[in-house]
Structures are given as structure tokens and as C-alpha cells.
MDAnalysis code that builds the backbone (N, CA, C; Angstrom):
import MDAnalysis as mda
import numpy as np

u = mda.Universe.empty(252, n_residues=84, atom_resindex=np.repeat(np.arange(84), 3), trajectory=True)
u.add_TopologyAttr("name", ["N", "CA", "C"] * 84)
u.add_TopologyAttr("resid", np.arange(1, 85))
u.add_TopologyAttr("resname", ["MET", "SER", "SER", "PHE", "SER", "SER", "ALA", "LYS", "GLU", "ILE", "TRP", "ASP", "LYS", "LEU", "GLU", "VAL", "THR", "HIS", "GLU", "GLY", "THR", "SER", "GLU", "VAL", "LYS", "GLU", "THR", "LYS", "ILE", "GLY", "LEU", "LEU", "ASN", "LEU", "SER", "TYR", "GLU", "ASN", "PHE", "LYS", "MET", "GLU", "PRO", "ASP", "GLU", "ASP", "ILE", "LYS", "LYS", "MET", "PHE", "ASP", "ARG", "PHE", "SER", "VAL", "ILE", "PHE", "ASN", "GLY", "LEU", "LYS", "GLY", "TYR", "GLY", "GLU", "ILE", "LEU", "PRO", "GLU", "ASP", "LYS", "LEU", "VAL", "ARG", "LYS", "LEU", "ILE", "TYR", "SER", "LEU", "PRO", "GLU", "VAL"])
u.atoms.positions = np.array([
    [-28.100, 115.891, 87.117],
    [-27.822, 115.574, 86.009],
    [-28.005, 113.512, 86.127],
    [-28.883, 113.105, 84.871],
    [-28.723, 111.747, 85.164],
    [-27.696, 110.836, 85.185],
    [-27.196, 109.920, 86.000],
    [-26.188, 108.891, 85.254],
    [-26.192, 107.747, 84.696],
    [-27.560, 107.784, 84.126],
    [-27.598, 106.825, 82.820],
    [-27.697, 107.845, 81.761],
    [-26.578, 107.231, 80.462],
    [-26.418, 107.596, 79.561],
    [-27.200, 107.256, 78.108],
    [-28.388, 106.478, 78.450],
    [-28.825, 106.226, 77.509],
    [-30.318, 105.320, 77.491],
    [-30.881, 105.555, 76.635],
    [-32.564, 105.134, 77.078],
    [-32.230, 103.530, 77.423],
    [-31.213, 102.593, 76.585],
    [-31.430, 101.341, 77.282],
    [-30.663, 101.107, 78.490],
    [-30.066, 102.239, 79.215],
    [-29.257, 101.566, 80.724],
    [-30.651, 102.084, 81.556],
    [-31.482, 102.664, 80.885],
    [-32.370, 102.871, 81.702],
    [-33.465, 102.217, 81.768],
    [-34.221, 101.683, 80.601],
    [-34.736, 100.337, 80.521],
    [-33.943, 99.241, 81.466],
    [-32.449, 98.997, 81.045],
    [-32.520, 97.388, 81.939],
    [-32.699, 97.934, 83.565],
    [-32.215, 99.084, 83.715],
    [-32.154, 99.071, 85.036],
    [-33.392, 98.979, 85.563],
    [-34.736, 99.138, 84.844],
    [-35.924, 99.530, 85.396],
    [-36.423, 97.797, 85.392],
    [-36.270, 97.094, 84.164],
    [-36.266, 95.874, 83.626],
    [-35.756, 94.731, 85.136],
    [-34.598, 95.002, 85.812],
    [-33.906, 94.466, 87.080],
    [-34.481, 95.192, 88.349],
    [-34.808, 96.105, 88.284],
    [-35.896, 96.395, 89.543],
    [-37.122, 95.726, 89.900],
    [-37.729, 95.577, 88.475],
    [-38.900, 95.219, 88.311],
    [-38.969, 93.795, 88.319],
    [-38.728, 92.714, 87.824],
    [-38.506, 91.666, 87.842],
    [-37.218, 91.054, 87.982],
    [-36.290, 91.359, 88.304],
    [-35.119, 90.928, 89.444],
    [-34.177, 90.616, 88.728],
    [-33.088, 90.043, 88.779],
    [-32.362, 89.303, 87.799],
    [-32.712, 87.840, 87.110],
    [-31.873, 87.278, 86.260],
    [-32.546, 86.053, 85.906],
    [-32.447, 85.022, 86.350],
    [-31.522, 85.055, 87.263],
    [-31.061, 84.147, 88.645],
    [-32.639, 84.144, 89.253],
    [-32.860, 85.788, 90.109],
    [-34.173, 85.562, 90.455],
    [-34.988, 85.396, 89.971],
    [-35.487, 85.559, 88.537],
    [-36.463, 85.008, 88.168],
    [-36.866, 83.666, 87.802],
    [-35.655, 83.050, 87.781],
    [-35.803, 81.676, 87.579],
    [-35.788, 80.779, 89.088],
    [-34.969, 81.721, 90.260],
    [-36.018, 81.093, 91.272],
    [-37.476, 81.177, 91.577],
    [-37.863, 82.018, 91.814],
    [-39.192, 82.393, 91.690],
    [-40.272, 81.758, 90.602],
    [-39.743, 81.158, 89.370],
    [-40.383, 80.057, 88.723],
    [-40.188, 78.979, 89.520],
    [-38.947, 78.820, 89.895],
    [-39.003, 77.050, 90.689],
    [-39.756, 77.085, 91.776],
    [-39.996, 78.488, 92.871],
    [-40.656, 78.320, 93.803],
    [-42.426, 78.268, 93.617],
    [-42.597, 78.964, 92.847],
    [-44.117, 78.403, 91.977],
    [-44.629, 77.187, 91.660],
    [-43.381, 76.743, 90.891],
    [-43.754, 75.738, 90.340],
    [-43.890, 74.524, 91.547],
    [-43.355, 74.518, 92.095],
    [-43.095, 73.556, 93.751],
    [-44.483, 73.799, 94.053],
    [-44.708, 74.858, 94.455],
    [-45.979, 75.391, 95.108],
    [-47.082, 74.632, 94.148],
    [-46.979, 74.527, 93.016],
    [-47.957, 74.135, 91.955],
    [-48.626, 72.557, 92.201],
    [-47.301, 71.714, 92.468],
    [-46.441, 70.538, 92.283],
    [-47.187, 70.174, 93.900],
    [-46.793, 70.756, 95.115],
    [-47.155, 70.579, 96.139],
    [-48.750, 71.021, 96.541],
    [-49.731, 71.284, 95.528],
    [-51.241, 72.081, 96.075],
    [-51.677, 71.411, 96.366],
    [-52.681, 71.012, 97.718],
    [-53.777, 70.762, 98.335],
    [-55.128, 71.362, 99.110],
    [-56.065, 70.894, 99.062],
    [-56.748, 71.604, 99.703],
    [-56.340, 72.006, 101.302],
    [-56.388, 72.921, 101.903],
    [-56.504, 72.881, 103.427],
    [-57.120, 72.396, 104.025],
    [-57.365, 71.603, 105.521],
    [-58.079, 71.329, 105.889],
    [-59.363, 71.652, 105.932],
    [-58.653, 73.637, 106.636],
    [-60.015, 74.275, 106.865],
    [-60.201, 75.764, 105.728],
    [-59.689, 75.174, 104.499],
    [-60.002, 75.410, 103.271],
    [-61.946, 75.820, 102.609],
    [-62.219, 76.793, 102.020],
    [-63.050, 76.176, 101.367],
    [-63.225, 76.576, 99.717],
    [-63.594, 76.289, 99.001],
    [-63.492, 75.900, 97.774],
    [-62.876, 77.439, 97.261],
    [-63.864, 78.652, 97.680],
    [-63.385, 79.369, 97.353],
    [-61.836, 80.358, 97.417],
    [-61.404, 80.102, 99.221],
    [-60.177, 80.225, 99.158],
    [-58.900, 79.178, 98.266],
    [-59.390, 77.985, 98.294],
    [-58.467, 77.371, 97.543],
    [-58.463, 77.753, 96.044],
    [-59.368, 77.711, 95.166],
    [-59.197, 78.504, 94.095],
    [-58.390, 79.943, 94.299],
    [-58.722, 80.297, 95.306],
    [-57.869, 81.809, 95.211],
    [-56.323, 81.344, 95.231],
    [-55.550, 80.697, 96.193],
    [-54.434, 80.628, 96.461],
    [-54.359, 79.845, 95.200],
    [-55.096, 78.884, 94.744],
    [-54.482, 78.374, 93.348],
    [-53.974, 79.742, 92.060],
    [-55.222, 80.282, 91.910],
    [-54.896, 81.413, 91.055],
    [-53.575, 82.338, 91.411],
    [-53.351, 82.337, 92.518],
    [-52.012, 83.356, 92.804],
    [-50.869, 82.285, 91.901],
    [-50.769, 81.061, 92.355],
    [-49.865, 79.789, 91.849],
    [-49.889, 80.411, 90.610],
    [-51.176, 79.939, 89.829],
    [-50.914, 80.093, 88.469],
    [-51.290, 81.421, 87.794],
    [-51.604, 82.275, 88.310],
    [-50.989, 83.854, 87.387],
    [-49.142, 83.898, 87.467],
    [-49.174, 84.203, 89.244],
    [-47.222, 83.871, 89.092],
    [-46.574, 83.252, 87.792],
    [-46.946, 81.969, 87.953],
    [-46.709, 81.686, 86.420],
    [-46.862, 81.932, 85.478],
    [-48.274, 81.907, 85.448],
    [-48.192, 83.079, 83.606],
    [-47.556, 84.153, 83.513],
    [-47.728, 84.822, 84.378],
    [-46.819, 86.004, 84.662],
    [-45.190, 86.318, 84.534],
    [-44.329, 85.324, 84.487],
    [-43.147, 84.885, 84.203],
    [-43.028, 83.974, 82.866],
    [-44.361, 83.953, 82.174],
    [-44.268, 83.224, 80.720],
    [-44.313, 81.936, 80.446],
    [-44.939, 80.943, 82.416],
    [-44.876, 79.593, 82.130],
    [-46.200, 79.264, 81.968],
    [-46.936, 78.981, 80.991],
    [-48.378, 78.986, 80.995],
    [-48.638, 77.343, 80.638],
    [-49.507, 76.902, 81.883],
    [-49.720, 75.693, 81.695],
    [-51.726, 75.514, 80.948],
    [-51.106, 74.368, 80.247],
    [-52.606, 73.991, 79.573],
    [-53.811, 74.188, 80.638],
    [-54.747, 74.643, 79.945],
    [-56.393, 74.642, 81.070],
    [-56.641, 72.995, 81.782],
    [-56.512, 71.797, 80.474],
    [-56.712, 70.928, 81.436],
    [-55.799, 70.049, 81.996],
    [-54.727, 70.404, 81.759],
    [-53.597, 70.317, 83.262],
    [-54.298, 70.780, 84.518],
    [-54.891, 71.687, 84.521],
    [-54.927, 73.201, 85.471],
    [-55.968, 72.478, 85.952],
    [-57.195, 72.342, 85.286],
    [-58.327, 71.503, 85.871],
    [-58.354, 70.303, 86.267],
    [-56.812, 69.415, 86.210],
    [-56.701, 68.081, 86.351],
    [-56.121, 67.970, 87.867],
    [-55.415, 69.473, 88.016],
    [-54.919, 69.847, 89.101],
    [-55.547, 69.888, 90.347],
    [-56.628, 70.754, 89.668],
    [-57.556, 70.801, 90.991],
    [-58.789, 70.236, 91.485],
    [-58.706, 69.502, 90.531],
    [-59.681, 68.088, 90.914],
    [-58.938, 66.943, 92.042],
    [-57.662, 66.643, 91.659],
    [-56.776, 66.132, 92.235],
    [-56.859, 66.565, 93.632],
    [-56.605, 68.064, 93.709],
    [-55.951, 68.245, 94.929],
    [-57.440, 68.573, 96.020],
    [-57.980, 68.245, 95.624],
    [-59.571, 68.553, 96.355],
    [-59.393, 66.950, 97.559],
    [-59.991, 66.977, 98.797],
    [-59.466, 65.964, 99.997],
    [-60.699, 64.823, 99.216],
    [-60.264, 63.401, 99.994],
    [-60.868, 62.338, 99.552],
    [-62.227, 62.074, 100.504],
    [-63.257, 61.766, 99.708],
    [-64.082, 61.751, 100.652],
    [-64.515, 60.478, 101.145],
])
């Protein structure tokens, strides 16, 4: 016999299990924003690895509803390249 009495209870449990509580969600968003703000190309990184790492951050933010404008993303990538 199930310990849940309604579909709402089941949904709430699944949501917390999958996404975490609102506090956990806010912490994850904060960490992703920090990673975004501090993003720089690593010395041993090629463009592909850099972009892959950037995509993980961007997609993580997008998954939490934090959509960044495309022009801001492009500028961030350009400014993250090492000076020549």
C-alpha cells in the first residue's frame, strides 16, 4: 500500500527528489552564476574544451530558468579568451 494519499503528494515528492528544495535550487543557481562570472579559458584548454565547459554552465542556468541573452554569452566567451 502506498504512503501517498494523492497525486499532488507524489508530484511534490518527485519534484523535491529531482530538483531539490528551493534552497538547494537557489544554491545551485548561485554556484552556476559564480562559475559564469569567473569563467576564463584554462591555460591547457583548446577552444572545444572551453566551449564544452561553458555550455555546461549555460545549460545548467537555462535548466533553472536563468536565460542569458545571446549577445551577453558571446561577449563573455570573447572576454574569456587569453590575451594575445
